[in-house]
C-alpha beads as a LAMMPS data file, in Angstrom:
LAMMPS data file: protein, C-alpha beads

289 atoms
288 bonds

1 atom types
1 bond types

-500.0 500.0 xlo xhi
-500.0 500.0 ylo yhi
-500.0 500.0 zlo zhi

Masses

1 110.0

Atoms # bond

1 1 1 -26.218 -44.484 28.094
2 1 1 -24.985 -45.282 24.590
3 1 1 -28.280 -44.098 23.134
4 1 1 -27.974 -40.781 24.980
5 1 1 -24.475 -40.242 23.569
6 1 1 -25.658 -40.958 20.042
7 1 1 -28.421 -38.392 20.418
8 1 1 -26.395 -35.646 22.079
9 1 1 -23.350 -35.893 19.788
10 1 1 -25.128 -34.506 16.682
11 1 1 -26.707 -31.791 18.819
12 1 1 -23.301 -30.657 20.089
13 1 1 -21.936 -30.544 16.544
14 1 1 -24.980 -28.606 15.365
15 1 1 -24.643 -26.045 18.150
16 1 1 -20.906 -25.555 17.602
17 1 1 -21.245 -25.220 13.827
18 1 1 -18.721 -25.656 11.080
19 1 1 -17.486 -23.554 8.178
20 1 1 -15.155 -24.104 5.258
21 1 1 -13.584 -21.747 2.742
22 1 1 -13.053 -23.848 -0.374
23 1 1 -11.126 -21.397 -2.565
24 1 1 -8.473 -18.854 -1.634
25 1 1 -7.714 -17.315 -5.022
26 1 1 -9.291 -13.954 -4.240
27 1 1 -7.632 -13.900 -0.808
28 1 1 -4.215 -14.619 -2.308
29 1 1 -4.619 -11.831 -4.869
30 1 1 -5.850 -9.388 -2.230
31 1 1 -3.057 -10.129 0.213
32 1 1 -0.294 -9.763 -2.407
33 1 1 -1.689 -6.570 -3.920
34 1 1 -2.215 -5.119 -0.426
35 1 1 1.444 -5.726 0.383
36 1 1 2.446 -3.851 -2.789
37 1 1 0.085 -0.968 -1.967
38 1 1 1.422 -0.665 1.579
39 1 1 5.007 -0.636 0.376
40 1 1 4.498 1.940 -2.391
41 1 1 2.381 4.296 -0.277
42 1 1 5.457 4.840 1.915
43 1 1 7.552 6.000 -1.062
44 1 1 7.592 9.802 -0.829
45 1 1 8.428 11.364 -4.210
46 1 1 7.690 14.939 -3.059
47 1 1 11.363 15.984 -3.128
48 1 1 11.005 15.726 -6.938
49 1 1 7.841 17.861 -7.132
50 1 1 7.555 19.862 -10.345
51 1 1 10.415 18.072 -12.101
52 1 1 10.114 16.241 -15.414
53 1 1 10.775 12.596 -14.629
54 1 1 10.890 9.314 -16.523
55 1 1 10.164 6.007 -14.778
56 1 1 12.671 3.384 -15.877
57 1 1 10.945 0.002 -15.577
58 1 1 13.781 -2.118 -16.958
59 1 1 14.188 -3.986 -13.672
60 1 1 10.470 -4.562 -13.114
61 1 1 9.563 -6.452 -16.287
62 1 1 10.208 -9.913 -14.862
63 1 1 8.314 -9.457 -11.603
64 1 1 5.671 -12.163 -11.248
65 1 1 3.189 -12.517 -8.420
66 1 1 -0.076 -14.209 -7.553
67 1 1 -2.807 -13.558 -10.133
68 1 1 -2.892 -9.964 -11.321
69 1 1 -0.207 -8.678 -8.969
70 1 1 2.745 -8.593 -11.355
71 1 1 5.102 -6.077 -12.943
72 1 1 2.280 -4.158 -14.630
73 1 1 0.496 -3.637 -11.315
74 1 1 3.684 -2.450 -9.574
75 1 1 4.479 -0.037 -12.420
76 1 1 0.984 1.442 -12.393
77 1 1 1.123 1.927 -8.606
78 1 1 4.473 3.688 -8.890
79 1 1 3.180 6.003 -11.620
80 1 1 0.168 6.902 -9.474
81 1 1 2.358 7.731 -6.481
82 1 1 4.760 9.776 -8.623
83 1 1 1.895 11.789 -10.119
84 1 1 0.364 12.351 -6.684
85 1 1 3.655 13.880 -5.566
86 1 1 3.427 16.531 -8.295
87 1 1 6.040 15.089 -10.631
88 1 1 5.631 15.420 -14.396
89 1 1 5.964 11.953 -15.948
90 1 1 7.386 11.961 -19.467
91 1 1 6.856 9.298 -22.128
92 1 1 10.524 9.053 -23.049
93 1 1 13.749 9.507 -21.159
94 1 1 14.975 12.166 -23.593
95 1 1 12.176 14.519 -22.533
96 1 1 12.879 14.183 -18.806
97 1 1 15.281 15.965 -16.489
98 1 1 15.444 13.099 -13.982
99 1 1 15.356 9.332 -14.331
100 1 1 13.551 7.351 -11.614
101 1 1 14.582 3.721 -11.369
102 1 1 12.605 1.242 -9.258
103 1 1 13.120 -2.357 -8.223
104 1 1 11.290 -5.106 -6.363
105 1 1 13.289 -7.110 -3.859
106 1 1 10.534 -9.463 -2.683
107 1 1 6.992 -10.350 -3.680
108 1 1 5.522 -13.590 -2.379
109 1 1 3.290 -15.334 0.140
110 1 1 3.565 -17.682 3.124
111 1 1 0.881 -19.861 4.707
112 1 1 0.688 -20.697 8.421
113 1 1 -1.571 -23.121 10.287
114 1 1 -1.923 -23.288 14.070
115 1 1 -4.145 -25.901 15.769
116 1 1 -5.032 -25.676 19.460
117 1 1 -5.696 -29.333 20.177
118 1 1 -4.837 -32.579 18.366
119 1 1 -4.152 -32.135 14.654
120 1 1 -5.100 -34.676 12.018
121 1 1 -2.439 -37.400 11.763
122 1 1 -1.823 -40.890 10.432
123 1 1 0.668 -42.027 13.075
124 1 1 -1.299 -45.099 14.208
125 1 1 -1.658 -46.455 10.688
126 1 1 2.044 -45.941 10.029
127 1 1 2.981 -47.819 13.186
128 1 1 0.540 -50.639 12.416
129 1 1 2.110 -51.265 9.012
130 1 1 5.179 -52.630 10.789
131 1 1 3.103 -55.633 11.947
132 1 1 2.157 -58.152 9.209
133 1 1 -1.532 -58.765 8.430
134 1 1 -2.625 -55.756 10.454
135 1 1 -5.791 -54.080 9.165
136 1 1 -5.626 -50.502 8.024
137 1 1 -6.312 -48.063 10.840
138 1 1 -8.167 -44.945 9.718
139 1 1 -6.564 -41.535 10.013
140 1 1 -7.150 -39.831 13.348
141 1 1 -9.359 -36.785 12.673
142 1 1 -8.553 -33.341 13.941
143 1 1 -9.764 -32.670 17.476
144 1 1 -9.227 -29.001 18.212
145 1 1 -10.638 -26.254 20.388
146 1 1 -9.513 -23.562 17.955
147 1 1 -7.631 -23.320 14.678
148 1 1 -6.112 -20.454 12.725
149 1 1 -4.982 -20.250 9.121
150 1 1 -2.888 -17.230 8.231
151 1 1 -1.661 -16.022 4.856
152 1 1 1.067 -13.417 4.688
153 1 1 2.395 -11.546 1.672
154 1 1 5.621 -9.563 1.679
155 1 1 6.689 -6.795 -0.690
156 1 1 10.012 -4.999 -0.762
157 1 1 10.280 -2.015 -3.128
158 1 1 12.804 0.789 -3.538
159 1 1 13.364 3.679 -5.954
160 1 1 16.007 6.302 -6.666
161 1 1 16.478 9.222 -9.069
162 1 1 19.440 10.684 -10.913
163 1 1 20.073 13.484 -13.400
164 1 1 19.629 12.326 -16.979
165 1 1 22.556 14.321 -18.392
166 1 1 25.116 14.446 -15.591
167 1 1 24.158 11.057 -14.073
168 1 1 24.592 12.537 -10.622
169 1 1 22.407 11.078 -7.830
170 1 1 19.491 13.297 -6.838
171 1 1 17.316 11.295 -4.443
172 1 1 16.650 7.828 -3.089
173 1 1 13.617 6.505 -1.272
174 1 1 15.217 3.901 0.930
175 1 1 13.909 0.351 1.056
176 1 1 10.225 0.054 1.902
177 1 1 9.170 -3.362 3.175
178 1 1 5.588 -4.260 4.069
179 1 1 3.565 -7.305 5.064
180 1 1 -0.142 -7.893 4.423
181 1 1 -2.134 -10.597 6.183
182 1 1 -5.343 -12.587 5.874
183 1 1 -6.399 -14.628 8.907
184 1 1 -9.134 -17.254 9.263
185 1 1 -10.009 -18.459 12.775
186 1 1 -12.299 -21.241 13.949
187 1 1 -13.427 -21.526 17.595
188 1 1 -15.191 -24.712 18.670
189 1 1 -15.976 -25.391 15.036
190 1 1 -17.535 -21.970 14.417
191 1 1 -15.924 -20.021 11.613
192 1 1 -14.102 -18.912 9.717
193 1 1 -13.746 -15.524 11.412
194 1 1 -11.918 -13.611 8.677
195 1 1 -9.594 -10.767 9.563
196 1 1 -6.200 -9.341 8.694
197 1 1 -4.924 -6.231 6.948
198 1 1 -6.945 -6.894 3.767
199 1 1 -10.278 -6.754 5.638
200 1 1 -12.058 -3.516 6.461
201 1 1 -13.934 -5.391 9.199
202 1 1 -13.946 -8.817 10.773
203 1 1 -16.104 -11.208 8.751
204 1 1 -17.812 -14.489 9.545
205 1 1 -18.043 -16.478 6.309
206 1 1 -18.883 -13.331 4.342
207 1 1 -20.929 -11.542 7.050
208 1 1 -19.595 -8.358 8.686
209 1 1 -19.264 -7.391 12.321
210 1 1 -19.357 -3.821 13.650
211 1 1 -15.758 -3.677 14.770
212 1 1 -12.280 -3.815 13.300
213 1 1 -12.222 -0.972 10.767
214 1 1 -9.019 -0.206 8.881
215 1 1 -7.336 3.112 9.614
216 1 1 -8.151 5.819 7.075
217 1 1 -4.871 7.664 7.582
218 1 1 -1.662 6.621 5.908
219 1 1 0.550 9.613 5.125
220 1 1 4.200 10.176 5.823
221 1 1 5.330 12.685 8.451
222 1 1 7.887 14.576 6.331
223 1 1 7.240 18.316 6.021
224 1 1 6.961 19.676 2.492
225 1 1 5.087 22.568 0.941
226 1 1 3.091 20.000 -1.001
227 1 1 0.758 17.928 1.227
228 1 1 1.071 14.159 1.196
229 1 1 -1.504 11.931 -0.495
230 1 1 -2.741 8.660 0.935
231 1 1 -2.128 6.078 -1.781
232 1 1 -5.210 4.060 -0.812
233 1 1 -7.626 7.010 -0.502
234 1 1 -9.728 8.819 -3.102
235 1 1 -8.178 12.235 -3.798
236 1 1 -9.055 15.153 -6.062
237 1 1 -6.389 17.197 -7.792
238 1 1 -6.685 20.842 -8.803
239 1 1 -4.047 21.894 -11.333
240 1 1 -1.851 19.086 -10.083
241 1 1 -2.241 19.867 -6.367
242 1 1 -4.258 17.598 -4.053
243 1 1 -7.254 19.050 -2.270
244 1 1 -8.805 17.655 0.891
245 1 1 -12.224 18.102 2.437
246 1 1 -15.819 17.241 1.747
247 1 1 -16.877 18.047 -1.807
248 1 1 -20.358 17.802 -3.229
249 1 1 -21.195 16.371 -6.643
250 1 1 -19.610 18.284 -9.487
251 1 1 -19.631 17.816 -13.276
252 1 1 -15.858 17.750 -13.422
253 1 1 -13.076 16.406 -11.206
254 1 1 -11.713 19.836 -10.276
255 1 1 -12.755 21.439 -7.017
256 1 1 -12.427 25.097 -6.097
257 1 1 -9.678 27.206 -7.587
258 1 1 -6.405 27.078 -5.656
259 1 1 -5.527 30.096 -3.603
260 1 1 -3.173 32.461 -5.380
261 1 1 0.136 32.776 -3.658
262 1 1 1.005 36.267 -2.483
263 1 1 3.743 37.809 -4.600
264 1 1 6.524 39.823 -2.909
265 1 1 5.969 43.560 -2.988
266 1 1 7.923 45.414 -5.683
267 1 1 10.362 47.917 -4.140
268 1 1 9.805 51.573 -5.131
269 1 1 11.709 52.733 -8.178
270 1 1 14.882 54.626 -7.385
271 1 1 16.825 56.862 -9.663
272 1 1 20.121 55.661 -10.979
273 1 1 23.403 57.141 -9.691
274 1 1 23.969 58.822 -13.072
275 1 1 20.640 60.665 -12.890
276 1 1 21.405 61.798 -9.327
277 1 1 24.702 63.265 -10.402
278 1 1 23.064 65.030 -13.351
279 1 1 20.529 66.726 -11.076
280 1 1 23.224 68.199 -8.805
281 1 1 25.234 71.283 -9.832
282 1 1 28.885 70.860 -10.639
283 1 1 30.113 72.389 -7.338
284 1 1 27.964 69.934 -5.321
285 1 1 25.881 72.750 -3.799
286 1 1 22.160 73.043 -4.192
287 1 1 20.844 75.861 -6.343
288 1 1 19.158 78.772 -4.629
289 1 1 15.966 80.080 -6.055

Bonds

1 1 1 2
2 1 2 3
3 1 3 4
4 1 4 5
5 1 5 6
6 1 6 7
7 1 7 8
8 1 8 9
9 1 9 10
10 1 10 11
11 1 11 12
12 1 12 13
13 1 13 14
14 1 14 15
15 1 15 16
16 1 16 17
17 1 17 18
18 1 18 19
19 1 19 20
20 1 20 21
21 1 21 22
22 1 22 23
23 1 23 24
24 1 24 25
25 1 25 26
26 1 26 27
27 1 27 28
28 1 28 29
29 1 29 30
30 1 30 31
31 1 31 32
32 1 32 33
33 1 33 34
34 1 34 35
35 1 35 36
36 1 36 37
37 1 37 38
38 1 38 39
39 1 39 40
40 1 40 41
41 1 41 42
42 1 42 43
43 1 43 44
44 1 44 45
45 1 45 46
46 1 46 47
47 1 47 48
48 1 48 49
49 1 49 50
50 1 50 51
51 1 51 52
52 1 52 53
53 1 53 54
54 1 54 55
55 1 55 56
56 1 56 57
57 1 57 58
58 1 58 59
59 1 59 60
60 1 60 61
61 1 61 62
62 1 62 63
63 1 63 64
64 1 64 65
65 1 65 66
66 1 66 67
67 1 67 68
68 1 68 69
69 1 69 70
70 1 70 71
71 1 71 72
72 1 72 73
73 1 73 74
74 1 74 75
75 1 75 76
76 1 76 77
77 1 77 78
78 1 78 79
79 1 79 80
80 1 80 81
81 1 81 82
82 1 82 83
83 1 83 84
84 1 84 85
85 1 85 86
86 1 86 87
87 1 87 88
88 1 88 89
89 1 89 90
90 1 90 91
91 1 91 92
92 1 92 93
93 1 93 94
94 1 94 95
95 1 95 96
96 1 96 97
97 1 97 98
98 1 98 99
99 1 99 100
100 1 100 101
101 1 101 102
102 1 102 103
103 1 103 104
104 1 104 105
105 1 105 106
106 1 106 107
107 1 107 108
108 1 108 109
109 1 109 110
110 1 110 111
111 1 111 112
112 1 112 113
113 1 113 114
114 1 114 115
115 1 115 116
116 1 116 117
117 1 117 118
118 1 118 119
119 1 119 120
120 1 120 121
121 1 121 122
122 1 122 123
123 1 123 124
124 1 124 125
125 1 125 126
126 1 126 127
127 1 127 128
128 1 128 129
129 1 129 130
130 1 130 131
131 1 131 132
132 1 132 133
133 1 133 134
134 1 134 135
135 1 135 136
136 1 136 137
137 1 137 138
138 1 138 139
139 1 139 140
140 1 140 141
141 1 141 142
142 1 142 143
143 1 143 144
144 1 144 145
145 1 145 146
146 1 146 147
147 1 147 148
148 1 148 149
149 1 149 150
150 1 150 151
151 1 151 152
152 1 152 153
153 1 153 154
154 1 154 155
155 1 155 156
156 1 156 157
157 1 157 158
158 1 158 159
159 1 159 160
160 1 160 161
161 1 161 162
162 1 162 163
163 1 163 164
164 1 164 165
165 1 165 166
166 1 166 167
167 1 167 168
168 1 168 169
169 1 169 170
170 1 170 171
171 1 171 172
172 1 172 173
173 1 173 174
174 1 174 175
175 1 175 176
176 1 176 177
177 1 177 178
178 1 178 179
179 1 179 180
180 1 180 181
181 1 181 182
182 1 182 183
183 1 183 184
184 1 184 185
185 1 185 186
186 1 186 187
187 1 187 188
188 1 188 189
189 1 189 190
190 1 190 191
191 1 191 192
192 1 192 193
193 1 193 194
194 1 194 195
195 1 195 196
196 1 196 197
197 1 197 198
198 1 198 199
199 1 199 200
200 1 200 201
201 1 201 202
202 1 202 203
203 1 203 204
204 1 204 205
205 1 205 206
206 1 206 207
207 1 207 208
208 1 208 209
209 1 209 210
210 1 210 211
211 1 211 212
212 1 212 213
213 1 213 214
214 1 214 215
215 1 215 216
216 1 216 217
217 1 217 218
218 1 218 219
219 1 219 220
220 1 220 221
221 1 221 222
222 1 222 223
223 1 223 224
224 1 224 225
225 1 225 226
226 1 226 227
227 1 227 228
228 1 228 229
229 1 229 230
230 1 230 231
231 1 231 232
232 1 232 233
233 1 233 234
234 1 234 235
235 1 235 236
236 1 236 237
237 1 237 238
238 1 238 239
239 1 239 240
240 1 240 241
241 1 241 242
242 1 242 243
243 1 243 244
244 1 244 245
245 1 245 246
246 1 246 247
247 1 247 248
248 1 248 249
249 1 249 250
250 1 250 251
251 1 251 252
252 1 252 253
253 1 253 254
254 1 254 255
255 1 255 256
256 1 256 257
257 1 257 258
258 1 258 259
259 1 259 260
260 1 260 261
261 1 261 262
262 1 262 263
263 1 263 264
264 1 264 265
265 1 265 266
266 1 266 267
267 1 267 268
268 1 268 269
269 1 269 270
270 1 270 271
271 1 271 272
272 1 272 273
273 1 273 274
274 1 274 275
275 1 275 276
276 1 276 277
277 1 277 278
278 1 278 279
279 1 279 280
280 1 280 281
281 1 281 282
282 1 282 283
283 1 283 284
284 1 284 285
285 1 285 286
286 1 286 287
287 1 287 288
288 1 288 289
């Protein structure tokens, strides 16, 4: 019986499988930057379309995040979203009509671990140390049916605009808070199954499955003459206006010419009151021929 157990135990382990992700640096950078992208894509700068604006980054210089996701990344994302809304970014505040000021209220990550079974623990060894001359008891290994590791990143960003000369408030975005996730799941030792908001599809240790695509739509529902632009999507601009549709290869980045807006019809010319009076005889009666 003992021999049968020794033979079947390795077979069970081999059939169940095992996987390990040794480094999480790329995942941490992806999850933090995805949280920033999701927060900024909800900032709608279209009320400032066509205005000369200057982005004041005084309160973003000290922002530090995981890896490359820092103040420079947040500033570049904001500039992209402002340009996509049709605003004219100026290099100095003196050349702008409006000042846009932005701030970051949160930028960080949390890790979560859930084990469905008995987690790894050292309780027996700790209890045995209370008895003198007791040999060291090894740590109890993890015995689990399933396990999930989850990484979450949170970003909280807001912006507002005011007139450069009068200092009167013009617009504010409201606070935009977003959370990005990366999840690794093991079932009976098989894994990790990688999912979360940073994945286009569910992955198994680098291999893709045919389900779990990310939504391609991410625009706000406000109604403006200028259409909204998905921050995470490739977009072409024609004279500053976004164009949508399927475009073939072209030597330049401009698509077809924008449609000319219909101008209001010019009313017919009318004679001035002075000319009308001059045409009439003095007595107010029409001349007879």
